[in-house]
C-alpha positions in Angstrom: 0.6 -1.0 22.8 2.6 -3.7 25.2 5.9 -3.2 22.9 8.1 -0.9 21.4 10.5 -1.6 18.4 13.1 -2.4 21.0 11.6 -5.9 22.1 11.9 -7.1 18.5 15.3 -7.5 16.3 16.9 -5.2 15.2 15.9 -5.4 11.3 12.3 -6.8 12.2 9.7 -5.0 9.8 6.6 -3.4 10.2 4.0 -2.9 7.7 0.5 -2.6 6.9 -1.6 -4.3 4.1 -4.1 -3.7 1.1 -5.2 -4.9 -1.9 -6.3 -3.5 -5.3 -9.9 -4.2 -5.8 -11.0 -3.5 -2.2 -9.6 0.3 -1.9 -8.7 1.5 -6.0 -11.7 1.6 -7.2 -12.7 -0.4 -10.3 -14.3 2.3 -12.4 -11.0 4.6 -13.0 -8.3 4.8 -14.8 -8.9 2.1 -17.6 -9.8 -0.9 -15.5 -11.7 -3.7 -17.3 -14.3 -5.7 -15.8 -13.1 -8.2 -13.5 -15.4 -11.5 -12.0 -15.8 -9.6 -8.6 -17.8 -7.0 -10.6 -20.0 -9.9 -12.0 -20.2 -11.7 -8.8 -21.2 -8.8 -6.7 -23.9 -7.8 -9.5 -25.6 -10.9 -9.0 -28.2 -10.8 -5.8 -27.7 -12.0 -2.5 -23.5 -12.2 -3.4 -22.9 -9.4 -1.7 -24.3 -7.1 1.1 -26.4 -4.3 -0.4 -25.4 -5.7 -3.7 -22.1 -3.1 -3.2 -18.9 -3.3 -5.0 -15.6 -2.0 -5.7 -16.3 0.5 -8.2 -15.1 3.4 -6.1 -14.3 1.7 -2.9 -11.7 3.8 -1.2 -10.9 5.8 -4.5 -7.1 5.2 -3.8 -6.5 5.4 -7.2 -6.7 9.5 -6.9 -6.3 9.3 -3.4 -3.1 7.2 -3.3 -0.7 10.2 -1.7 -2.7 10.8 1.1 -3.0 7.0 2.1 0.5 7.0 1.5 1.2 9.5 3.8 -0.9 7.7 6.8 1.5 5.1 5.9 4.4 7.3 6.6 2.8 8.9 9.5 2.3 5.6 11.3 6.5 4.9 11.4 5.6 1.8 9.3 8.8 0.1 7.0 6.5 -1.8 4.5 3.4 -1.4 2.4 2.3 -4.4 1.2 -0.3 -3.7 -2.1 -1.2 -5.8 -4.9 -1.9 -4.7 -8.5 -4.8 -5.4 -10.5 -4.8 -7.5 -13.1 -7.6 -6.4 -14.9 -6.5 -2.5 -14.8 -2.9 -3.7 -16.1 -4.5 -6.3 -18.8 -8.0 -5.1 -19.2 -8.6 -8.1 -21.5 -6.4 -10.3 -19.2 -4.2 -10.9 -22.2 -2.6 -8.5 -25.2 -2.3 -4.9 -24.9 -1.4 -3.4 -21.8 -3.3 -0.2 -20.5 -0.9 2.0 -20.2 -3.0 4.0 -17.2 -2.7 1.3 -15.4 1.4 0.8 -15.4 1.7 4.5 -14.7 -0.4 4.2 -11.7 1.3 1.3 -10.2 4.9 3.5 -11.2 3.5 6.6 -9.3 2.5 4.3 -6.1 6.3 3.1 -6.0 7.8 5.8 -6.7 5.7 7.4 -3.9 6.6 4.8 -1.4 10.5 4.7 -2.1 10.1 8.8 -2.0 8.6 8.3 1.5 11.5 5.6 3.0 9.0 2.4 2.6 9.4 -0.7 1.7 7.3 -1.6 -1.4 5.9 -5.1 -0.8 4.0 -6.0 -4.2 1.6 -9.2 -4.5 0.3 -9.5 -8.3 -2.8 -11.0 -7.9 -5.6 -10.4 -5.1 -8.4 -12.1 -6.6 -9.6 -9.3 -9.4 -9.5 -11.8 -12.1 -10.4 -10.0 -15.6 -13.8 -10.9 -16.7 -12.4 -11.9 -20.5 -10.3 -15.2 -18.3 -12.9 -15.9 -16.3 -15.4 -16.3 -19.3 -12.9 -19.0 -20.5 -13.3 -20.8 -17.2 -10.6 -18.9 -15.3 -8.5 -20.6 -12.7 -9.8 -24.1 -14.1 -8.4 -23.4 -17.3 -4.8 -24.8 -18.0 -3.5 -21.9 -19.9 -3.9 -20.2 -16.8 -0.5 -20.5 -15.7 0.7 -19.2 -19.2 -1.4 -16.0 -19.2 -0.5 -15.2 -15.6 3.5 -15.7 -16.1 2.7 -12.7 -18.8 0.8 -10.5 -16.7 3.7 -10.8 -14.0 6.0 -9.8 -16.9 4.0 -6.9 -18.1 3.9 -5.7 -14.5 7.4 -6.7 -13.4 9.0 -5.4 -16.2 7.5 -1.7 -15.0 8.3 -1.8 -11.3 10.0 -4.8 -10.5 13.7 -2.9 -10.1 11.9 -0.5 -7.3 9.9 -3.2 -5.3 11.5 -4.7 -2.1 9.5 -7.9 -2.2 7.0 -9.7 -4.9 4.4 -12.7 -4.0 2.6 -14.1 -6.8 -1.0 -14.8 -5.3 -2.8 -13.7 -2.0 -4.2 -16.6 -0.3 -4.8 -19.7 -2.2 -7.3 -21.6 -0.1 -9.2 -18.4 -0.8 -9.1 -18.0 -4.3 -9.8 -21.9 -5.0 -11.9 -23.2 -1.8 -13.8 -20.2 -0.7 -14.5 -19.5 -4.1 -14.9 -22.8 -6.0 -16.6 -25.1 -3.9 -17.8 -23.0 -0.8 -19.1 -20.4 -3.6 -18.3 -17.5 -1.1 -16.2 -15.5 -3.5 -15.9 -14.9 -7.0 -16.8 -17.1 -9.4 -19.0 -18.3 -6.9 -19.2 -21.8 -7.7 -20.0 -25.1 -5.9 -18.1 -27.9 -7.9 -15.3 -30.1 -6.3 -14.2 -30.4 -10.0 -13.8 -26.7 -10.6 -12.2 -26.6 -6.8 -9.4 -29.1 -7.1 -8.1 -27.7 -10.8 -7.8 -24.1 -9.4 -6.0 -25.2 -6.0 -3.3 -27.0 -8.2 -3.5 -24.6 -11.3 -2.9 -21.8 -9.0 0.1 -23.3 -7.8 1.3 -23.6 -11.3 0.5 -20.5 -11.7 2.7 -19.2 -8.7 5.5 -21.6 -9.9 5.5 -20.1 -13.5 5.2 -16.3 -11.8 8.2 -16.6 -9.6 10.2 -18.3 -12.9 9.1 -15.4 -14.7 10.2 -12.9 -12.0 13.6 -14.8 -11.6 14.3 -14.2 -15.4 14.5 -10.3 -15.0 16.9 -11.0 -12.0 14.4 -10.2 -9.1 15.2 -11.1 -5.9 13.1 -11.3 -2.7 10.3 -13.1 -3.7 8.1 -15.4 -1.8 4.8 -16.8 -1.0 1.8 -15.7 0.8 -0.7 -18.5 2.4 -3.6 -17.7 4.9 -3.9 -20.7 7.4 -6.4 -21.3 10.2 -6.0 -23.4 13.1 -8.3 -26.6 13.1 -8.9 -28.1 16.3 -11.5 -31.1 16.8 -14.6 -30.3 18.3 -14.8 -33.0 20.9 -12.2 -35.7 22.1 -13.2 -38.1 19.9 -11.4 -39.9 17.1 -13.8 -38.6 14.3 -13.4 -35.0 15.6 -9.9 -35.5 15.2 -9.8 -36.8 11.8 -12.1 -34.1 10.7 -9.9 -31.6 12.2 -6.4 -33.0 10.6 -8.3 -32.7 7.3 -9.4 -29.4 7.1 -5.9 -28.7 8.1 -4.7 -30.7 5.2 -6.7 -28.8 2.6 -6.9 -25.7 4.0 -3.1 -25.2 5.2 -0.7 -28.2 4.2 -2.0 -28.5 0.7 -0.5 -25.5 0.0 2.6 -25.4 2.0 3.6 -28.9 0.9 3.0 -28.3 -2.6 5.6 -25.5 -3.0 8.0 -26.7 -0.3 7.9 -30.8 0.0 6.6 -31.1 -4.2 3.7 -33.3 -2.5 -0.3 -32.9 -1.6 -1.4 -34.5 1.6 -2.6 -38.4 1.0 -6.2 -37.8 2.8 -6.7 -34.4 0.5 -6.0 -36.6 -2.8 -8.9 -39.0 -1.5 -11.3 -36.4 -2.3 -9.5 -34.7 -4.7 -7.2 -37.1 -6.5 -9.9 -38.0 -9.0 -10.7 -34.4 -10.1 -7.1 -32.7 -10.5 -5.8 -32.4 -14.2 -4.4 -34.9 -16.1 -0.4 -35.3 -15.4 -0.9 -32.7 -11.9 2.2 -35.2 -10.7 4.7 -33.8 -13.1 4.4 -29.9 -11.9 5.8 -29.9 -8.9 9.4 -29.1 -10.6 7.5 -25.8 -11.8 5.8 -25.4 -7.8 9.1 -25.8 -6.1 10.5 -23.0 -8.1 12.9 -21.8 -4.9 11.7 -18.9 -2.5 13.5 -16.5 -0.3 10.6 -16.4 2.3 7.0 -17.1 3.2 4.1 -15.3 4.3 1.5 -16.5 7.0 -2.1 -14.9 6.6 -3.6 -15.5 10.0 -6.6 -14.4 11.5 -8.4 -17.3 13.7 -9.6 -21.2 14.8 -12.1 -23.3 13.4 -13.5 -26.4 15.5 -14.2 -29.1 13.7 -16.7 -32.1 13.6 -17.7 -34.9 11.7 -20.9 -34.9 9.1 -23.1 -36.8 7.8 -22.7 -36.8 3.3 -19.5 -37.0 1.0 -16.6 -36.1 1.3 -15.0 -33.8 3.4 -18.0 -34.9 5.6 -17.0 -32.2 8.4 -18.7 -29.6 9.7 -17.7 -26.0 11.7 -18.9 -25.8 15.5 -18.9 -22.5 17.0 -16.2 -22.0 19.4 -16.6 -20.5 23.1 -13.7 -17.6 22.8 -14.2 -13.8 22.1 -15.1 -13.2 18.6 -14.4 -10.0 16.4 -17.3 -8.3 14.4 -16.9 -11.3 11.8 -17.4 -14.0 14.1 -14.1 -15.4 14.3 -12.3 -16.5 17.6 -9.6 -14.6 18.7 -7.5 -17.0 19.0 -3.4 -15.8 19.0 -1.7 -19.3 20.2 -2.6 -20.5 16.4 -0.3 -17.7 14.9 2.6 -18.9 17.0 1.6 -22.8 16.1 1.6 -21.6 12.4 5.2 -19.8 12.6 6.6 -23.0 14.7 5.2 -25.1 12.1 6.0 -23.6 9.4 9.5 -23.5 10.1 10.3 -26.7 11.7 8.1 -28.7 8.7 8.2 -26.7 5.4 10.5 -23.8 5.1 14.1 -24.9 6.4 15.3 -21.2 7.8 13.4 -18.9 5.2 12.4 -16.2 7.0 8.9 -16.5 7.7 6.6 -12.8 7.2 3.4 -12.2 9.1 1.9 -10.7 6.1 -1.7 -10.3 7.2 -3.0 -10.0 10.6 -6.1 -8.2 12.1 -9.7 -7.4 13.5 -12.9 -6.5 12.3 -14.9 -4.4 14.4 -18.2 -2.1 14.3 -15.8 1.2 14.5 -17.5 4.6 14.3 -16.3 8.4 14.8 -17.4 10.3 17.8 -16.5 14.1 18.1 -13.3 13.5 15.4 -12.4 10.2 16.9 -12.7 6.3 16.5 -11.7 4.3 19.8 -11.0 0.7 19.1 -9.8 -0.8 21.8 -10.3 -4.4 20.8 -8.1 -4.0 17.6 -5.5 -2.8 20.1 -5.5 -5.7 21.9 -5.8 -7.9 19.1 -2.1 -6.6 17.5 -0.6 -6.6 20.7 -1.5 -10.1 22.1 -1.0 -11.4 18.4 2.7 -9.7 18.3 3.4 -11.5 21.8 2.7 -14.5 19.9 5.0 -13.6 17.4 7.6 -12.6 19.9 6.9 -16.4 21.5 8.0 -17.8 18.2 11.3 -15.6 17.9 12.1 -16.7 21.2 12.0 -20.3 19.8 14.1 -19.7 17.6 11.6 -19.0 14.4 13.4 -17.0 11.6 10.1 -14.3 11.8 11.2 -11.1 10.1 8.5 -9.1 10.3 5.0 -8.4 10.4 2.1 -6.7 8.0 -1.3 -5.7 9.8 -4.1 -5.9 7.7 -5.5 -3.3 7.2 -4.4 0.4 6.3 -7.9 1.6 6.1 -11.6 -0.1 6.4 -12.8 -1.0 2.9 -14.8 -3.3 0.4 -14.6 -6.5 2.5 -15.6 -8.3 -0.2 -18.9 -11.0 0.0 -19.6 -8.4 3.1 -19.4 -5.1 1.3 -18.3 -1.9 3.3 -20.3 -3.5 6.3 -17.0 -5.0 8.3 -14.2 -2.5 9.3 -10.8 -3.7 9.8 -8.9 -0.5 9.1 -6.5 1.3 11.2 -7.8 3.9 9.6 -11.5 4.9 9.4 -13.0 5.8 6.0 -16.4 7.3 5.6 -17.8 5.8 2.5 -20.0 8.7 1.7 -17.5 11.5 1.6 -14.0 8.9 1.5 -12.7 11.1 5.1 -9.8 9.0 6.3 -10.1 9.2 10.1 -6.8 7.3 12.1 -8.3 5.1 14.7 -7.1 4.6 17.9 -5.2 1.7 17.1 -3.2 3.5 14.5 -1.7 5.9 17.3 -1.3 3.2 19.2 0.9 1.6 16.7 2.5 5.0 16.0 3.7 5.5 19.4 5.0 2.2 19.9 7.1 2.1 16.5 8.6 4.9 17.2 10.0 4.0 20.3 
């Protein structure tokens, strides 16, 4: 790595992230069924029909995994709580085993001197709520606020930070319009309702945590840099619309109390009745903003109904996900978010990382592409800080290889290699490089 801690502000934090369904093991500890179990059981949805039933068995191996976080000299561990583990029915009586697990996890982090950064929801919606329409149901904000209170009454006094929902675009558009994630819909009305009700749920969750006296509360949005595929006006409009429903819709809702006009042209007729009255809730005051960033997309116009555009393959080097490597996009989002939306709030890079076909050879995993990726994106962070953006931390995705959603166990993002047969953990060269950089 071409940096040390001394290249960043004195209070700058480094961390690593995971999510519950991807690592814990859904079949343990009294977790109920979630809509990802159903999605994965449907032929064609997930590579080799794999699922999160065992995942990385973090539920039983969490101490070993937290030792890996501490061994890398990291400051923050960003984890998520599994709604279907804490409340198997989505409502009603909590599961004591689930709450006990997160109790142990938070205490284990504190015992190792690591700041616990909690995300309440990273996509494992309890199946009983999915049966009632999931994020399309107008009661979801109430149910999510109740879940928030149950979890945070237990661990909220000890977590360093909390955010309600990871990547609303993935929960809504990717899952309800493109159908690539659970619940696997391709329905514009479902998409519009989910996009809005997710933000209402976010606001209600923030309010519930404030009522418990919690502080350091934020939001986590994923962002993709959108660029015209050519110099035409039509391509420019296509890229602007993509940026609108991917990035600006959620930022504008939370920080401005409005949605972009070009997005409302397509989604407005499908939004819930009275949606305009929900912004006081959606705009619940925050203490920080998180940005998850991986890539850029080149956009071109396309025939057909709204949004009437398509992605065009770009010329830059790509990760194993087929995503272009474009660190300049991270710098752009850090600067724009600060200048146009967050008005001086601390900004954290809450996810950033690379998938590669990593293998263990003689007990070693060489991953030079990941080292270069992290290094170049941390360079973008340094440039943003030099330009006056209050970037307060960088959290890499991911601690370990895991269940990568519709890609099953095929794509490896981890700093730590996981053998999915034996579940042996092997720190990669990138883990050792990051550890060395942070120890200086």
